[in-house]
N, C-alpha and C positions, 0 to 999 in steps of 0.2 A: 579477432577479440584479440589477438596477442597483446595492443595497446590498453595497458588498462589504463590510461589519462581519460577515456572517452567519457568515464561517472563524471569524472568533476566538468569536464566541457560540458555537459548534459545538467549538472547541478547549477550552471550558471544561465543555460537554455532552456529552463524548463516549459511548459508550452503555456502557462499563464503565469502573471504575475499575480505576487501577493496581494496588493490591493486591489483584482478582482476578484479575486478568491475567496476576501472578508468581505466583500460585496456580492457576492452569489450567497453564504453561509448564514449572510446574515439576511436577508431576503427568506431564505429555505424556514430558517425561525424562527420570524417575525410569520409565513406562511401556515407554518403547523399550528406555533401557538395561537394564529385566532381557527385554524379547523380543529383544536382540540381544545379551547376553552382553558385556557388557565393555568394549565399542570404546571409542578413546579419545576423550576431553572432544571434540574436535573434530566427531568422525563423531559428534556426539550431538548437538552442534549444528544441524550441516548437515543432517544425517533430519528433528530436527524442524522447522528453519524451512525445509526444503522444506514438509511436511505444512502449514506455517504460511500459506505462498504459496499454495498451492496450494486452501487450503479456501475463502478471502480470492477468491481471482479466478473458483470456482466462484460462489459467493455476487452477487459485484458481476457478473457477465454472467448470471447468472439475473434480479438484477431488471434492469438493463438491457432484457431481456429483456421481462420480465414490462411496465414501464413503456409498452411500446411498442407491446403487445397494444391498446390501445382506440383505435390509428387502421387496427384492421382492422374494425371493428366500423362496420358502417352508421348514418348519423345521429350520431356523436361530434363532435365538434367539430373539425375539425386544428390549429385554431390554439392552442387551448384545451389540447388535446393537447400538442400540442408545447412550450410552455410550461412547463407543469407540469410534464411528464416528465422534460423536462429537469433544472429544480431537483429536482428527487426523488430522481434520476438521480444528480446529484453532490453531493447534500448526501449520502446512504445510501454514494457514491465512497469518500467524503474522509471519512469516520466510520471505515467501514470499512480505506482507508488509512494512517489515523494509528494506530489499537488496535492495527496489523499491523505498524507501524515499533515500537510499545511493545514488542510480542512475540516478533518477534527482537532487541531488546537484552539483552532477561531469557533467551531463547533464550543466547546468547553471553553470559551473567553479564555484564554493561556494565551498572556502577553508575554512576549518574548519577539528579539529584535529577530530579524531574517538570517542573521551569520549564525545566533546562537538554533535555533530551527530547522537549519541547512543540517547544523551538526549535529541536533538528536532526532533526526529523520534519515542521515547514516548513520546515526546506533540501531537504529528500528528496524534497516533495512539490513543488518548486518547482524542484529539478534537475533531477527524474526526464522533464518534458517536453519539456528541454533540446536546445538542437542538440548540447553538449557528451556529451550521456550518449546520446545517438545512435552518436552514433563509438565509445561502449563506452571510455571512454576509462581509463586505468592509475587500480588501485587507490589508490592513491598519489596521485592529483591529484585521485581524489575523494571520500578524504578531506579534503584540502588545501580544495578549493571548500565543501565544506560546514563545514568550523570554521569557514572566514568567512567564512561565510553564518549558522550560529547565532551567532558570538559579534556580529557583526552585529545581528543579532535579540533576541540576550539585552541590549543594549546601549540600544536603541530603545524593547524593550517588548513582549512576546508580542501584546495585541492589535492595537497599530499595525502590525508585523510581519505578521500575519496578512491583513490588510486587504490591504498589496500583496503578498501570496500567493496571494490570494483574485481578484485584477485579472489576474494569469499564467492562474490556472486558467481561469478563465470564459471564455475567449477558445477558448478548447479544446472546449468545448463549444454554446459557442454557435449554431456552423453547423451541429450536429447534424440537420438535416430530413432525413434519408434518413429518423426516427424515424413520417413520417408515408407513408411509402413501405406501404401497404399490403403483411404478408406480409414483404417481404425486410427491412424496419426491422429485424425483431425478433432474426436471425441475428448482421449486421451493428452492432446496438447490444453484444449481448451478444459478439459477438467483439470488439470497442473496448475493453468492459470489462474483461475478461480478460486482455489484453495492459495495458492501462493499471496494471496492478494488480501482474501479474507485473513489471512496469520498475519500478514501485516496492519489492516487494519483494526483487525481484535487487539493486539500488541497497541497500538498506539491510540486505540480508544483509553484501553488499560492504565498504561503513561502519562493521559492527558487530564483524565478524569480528575477532577477537582472534590472526588465524594467518596469517601469511604463506602458508605452505605449509597450503593450505585444502586438503581432501578434491578439489575439482575438479578443483586444477593436481595432489594428490599420484600419485593413485587412481581414475585415475576407471572403474576396469569395476567396482574392490571399492567403488565409494561408492553407483553404481548399481543395482548388484548389493541396496545394503542397504536403498537408499531403495526398489528394485523393494518390496519384499517387508514394506516398513515399515505397518503399521498394518490 
């Protein structure tokens, strides 16, 4: 993973097209609305985005555990397992997290062209592993930081900006030597992938939400009961 250009190529080859994701999310919102009987739009967006975050986290967690399995098999080369596993896991996770950002923007009815959405997704991926993200900064501050990064990425161009973001992402995964620990590597890898994806998803929801009075702030109990019964 010495060539940081892989992320810019990945951005151009995401697994699903934006129109496909848009169609899927609109259907999810329609089903949610039918199931929960005319909840206000902010509840629908919050409930659907919660489902999206949970689903993406489980997918990346399962994949992270899967690529760690060869370390438990006698005779499989440890170094080869480590390098191949980290590369495959990182590529899959980045693709899934980018698609998650796209999907959450649609859940909140945000209108952006695809180039801007790519730049925002890059900014969210780069930001979500930062010290500022770990501190849980205010929504307005998050939007300011992401908007500033997005504007810079658009000025510079997505391919070159993706190289910078991949340079930030790779060190977070490069130390995953725990993958070669038989059996222990599987749950550790899965749990870290889940946490990373949930972080990106939650930051994306804060950024794309069009309501300052989101369900999590207005009516936590009510919203939790809605989400608990969804799908």
